[in-house]
N, C-alpha and C positions, 0 to 999 in steps of 0.2 A: 418414492426414494429407495424402494428395493430394487427397482430397475435400475437405478443410477449406482447403486451398490454393486450389484452383480455385474454391470459394465465396467466398473472400476476394477473389480476383481479380475476380470478378463483381461484388460489392458495390462494390468500388473504382471499377471501370469504371462502373458504372450513377451512381455519384456524380459522374463527370466531366461528367455532363449537367446538372449543377447550371449556373445562369446563368453565362456567361463572364466578366461583368464585373468577377469577383473573382480577379484574375490571381496573386495570392500563393496562395490556396488551391488553385487548378487546378494550379499548378507544386508543390505539394506532393502533390497527388492523383496527379498523372501520375507523379512518383517512386515512390509507392507502388504504382502499377500496374507499374512497370517491376520492381521489387524482386520482386513477387509473380509476374510473368510469367517473367521472364529471370534472375531471381536477383541483381540489383545489389545489394550488400551494404548494409546500414545502417551509417552510421558510428558508431563507438562512441565511449566516454567517452575524451577527449584527443586525438580523431580529427577534430572540428569545424573546417572551414575556409571562407573566403569563398566557395573553388571547388566545394565540394562540392554535388551535384545535391540531396542530402537537409538542405542547409543554410539553406533559405528562412526558416525561424524564425531561424536564427542571424544571418542578414542585416536582420533587423526587429527588433533590440534597441530602435531608438528609438520604436517603436511604444507608443502608450499602452495602459493596460487597454481602453477602449472601442473602440480600435482592432482589438486582438487579438480583442476579443470579438465585432466587428461581421465582421472579416475571415475569422476561421478558426471561433470558437467556437459562432456562434449557427447557421453553416450546417450544421455537423457535428451539432449539438445536434437540429436539425429532421429528422434521418434517423431512420428507425425504428430503435430500439435492439435489440428481441428479435427482429427478423429479420437482424440481423448487420451492418448497413449503417454504423449510427453506431459500433459499436465496430471497426469494420474501420478507420476513420479516427481514432477517439480514441485508440485504443491507440497507433499509432504517433506523434499529435501530442505525448501526454501524454511518451512515451519520449523523444522528441527534447528537448521541452521541458525535462524533468528534468537529462537530460544535459548539454544546453548553459547553461542557467540557475542549476542547484542545483548539480550535481556539479562542472561545469568553471568556473563563474564565479568571476572573482575577488572580483567583489562580485555578490551576490543582487539582482537588481532588486526593488524595493519591492513590486510586484505580484506576485510570483512565486507566493506561497503562495495569493493571493487566485484566481488564474487556476487553479491546481490545484484549489482549493475548488469552482470553479465546474465543472471536470471531474468532480470527484469527487460533486457534486451529482447532475450527469446519470447517472451510472453507479449510484449509489444508487436511482435511479428505476426501474432494470431489475426486471423481474419475480422474477428470482432473490433479490432482497432482502425479497420480501413473503412473511413467513413461514407465513400462511394458505394459500398457493398450492401445489399439488402440485408436486413437485420443487424446491421453494425451496431455495436454499442451496448449488445445483449450477451450477458454470460450464463452459461447453463450449467447444470449438475451441481457438483460440490467441489470440485478442484478448481474451477477458474474463481468462482467467489473467493473463496479459500486464498488464492493467490494474491488477489486485490487487497484482502485485509492483510495478509502479512507482509506484502511488500510497501505497504503503506503504514505499518506497524501500529495497528489497531486489532490484530487478532487476539489478543489478551487484552480483556478489558481491566483487570487489577491483579498483581501478584505481590504481596506486601515484601516477600523476601527476594526478590529480584533485585538485581544491580543498578537497573536504570529504567527509565520510562514507564513501564508498567507498574512500578512500586510508586508512581505519582511525581518522581523525580525528572525532569525535563531538562536540566541543566545542561545536558550535552546534545541538545539537539541539533546543534550544528554538525554533529558528526553524520546525520542521516539525510541533513537537507538536502545536499545534490541528488540523492536518491528521489527522494519525494519530490523535488523540483521538476525532475525530468519525468516524472510519472503522471504528477497533476498535468503539466503542460502538454504532453502527447496524450493524455485520456480524461482530462477534466470536462469535456464536452459531454460526455455521458454521465448520467446520475450514478450509475454503477461506480464509476471512479470517484467524482466529486463528493459523494455521500462520505465515502470512508475518509476521503481528505479532509473534509469539515470535523469529522469526528475526531481526527487527529489533532486539528487546531483547537477544538473544545478541550479537549484532554490537557493540551499543551499550551494552552492562552497564556499562561503566566510567562513563558519562556520563548514563544514564538515571535521571531522577529517582525516587526510591525510592517515596515516596508516590503520585505519579501513576500508577506501574505499580500499586500494591494497588489504588487507586480503579479503573482500568479493569478489572481482571479482576473486581472485585466487582461492577460494573456490568454485566457480563455474565453472571456465574453466582450472582448474589446470590439469584434469585429461584428457584435449583434447576437440576437439568440435565435437565429433561422436553423444554426445548425446544432442547435443543444438538443440533447437526446433525454427525454423523459424527466427535465428538470421540473416541471409543475407537479407532476404526481408525488414527486420524492420531496416538495418544499425546500427545493436546495435554496431559491432567492431569500426566502425568510431567514434561514440560517447563516446564510452570509449576512445579511443586514445585523442580525443578532450578534455577529462576531466584529463588524464593523463598530457597531455601538461600544462594544467592550473595549477594543481597542482605542476608540477615540477617548472615551471615558478615563480610562486607566493610563494613557500616555499623553495627557493633556499637560501642557499644550504641544500639540504636534507641529514639527518643522513644516512651513508652508508648502513645500513641494510633496510631503506625504499626504497633508491633509486634502490638498487636491485631487492626488490619486484616489481616495477614499471618496471624495465628492463625485467623482467621476464614476466609480463603481455605483453610488447610488444612484445617480443619473440612469444608469444602464439598467439597473433593478428594477426603477420606477418605469422604464419603457417596457420591463416584462409584466408589469402590472402589480407589483409589491407594494403595498399599503405602508408597512412598516418602513419602507426606506423613503417613501414620501414625508413621512412623518419626522423622519430623521433629518432629512434636509433643512428641516427647521429648527434644529438644535442650535444651540449656542455657538459651538464651535464652528459648525458648517456655516451659518448665517454670516459671521465673521469674514469667512473665506469667499462667499460670494459677493459681500460689499467692498472686499478688497479687489477681487477680479473686475 
């Protein structure tokens, strides 16, 4: 951990050599450098204020999408990702942005999801998401796992004073679903991404669209389990089965076409050796679907 922290500090320190005509980015970088060197804490959900040294973004609410892109994102995106410098800055940027503008904001800015989608797109360009490469699907250090949790909206477990999501109110989940959908379809084959996705679904299960969940899972496992990374060690199949059971119980009776999708998921999970899924196939809702088929 110490070595990782020192490397992060070096990455941020190197980024401080960027052209100084970007004062917003430099203030943000300098704060990250202080966090890593001296342990200055990051503000948490519900703690951002105008006076916070980490609230450069918070004070830039008036910036347009193009201004945020040019002042913050493009200089960060230009840094080498697989060397660590890009992730050392992108991880805290997305964390602060999500806390300020998604969890805490009374009104979410219209461009918030677009900005986060740009961050996700840069992250998905990482070598770790290229299945054909050796050691694909593995994420190292502090920043890459932090990016996954932030962009899957599970980086904060609970914050009662937040405006949405982490306060337990997921009624606005439709707002972030396009981002989540892109992420899980692109990276759900690795347990490092599917695990946080399932955590999101477990927390938001009262509001998560049932058919959307089914389609997302089928998009990942529909071609078989040969390309899935570390699913068995992370008990991914069992967690999916638990969610299938929840949705089947709470949305009964499900439309026939949705129930057929869930039955297909259970069939695939059984092929992976999941015993819970085999038992669920015998549940009344799915017995009737099999009989109708």
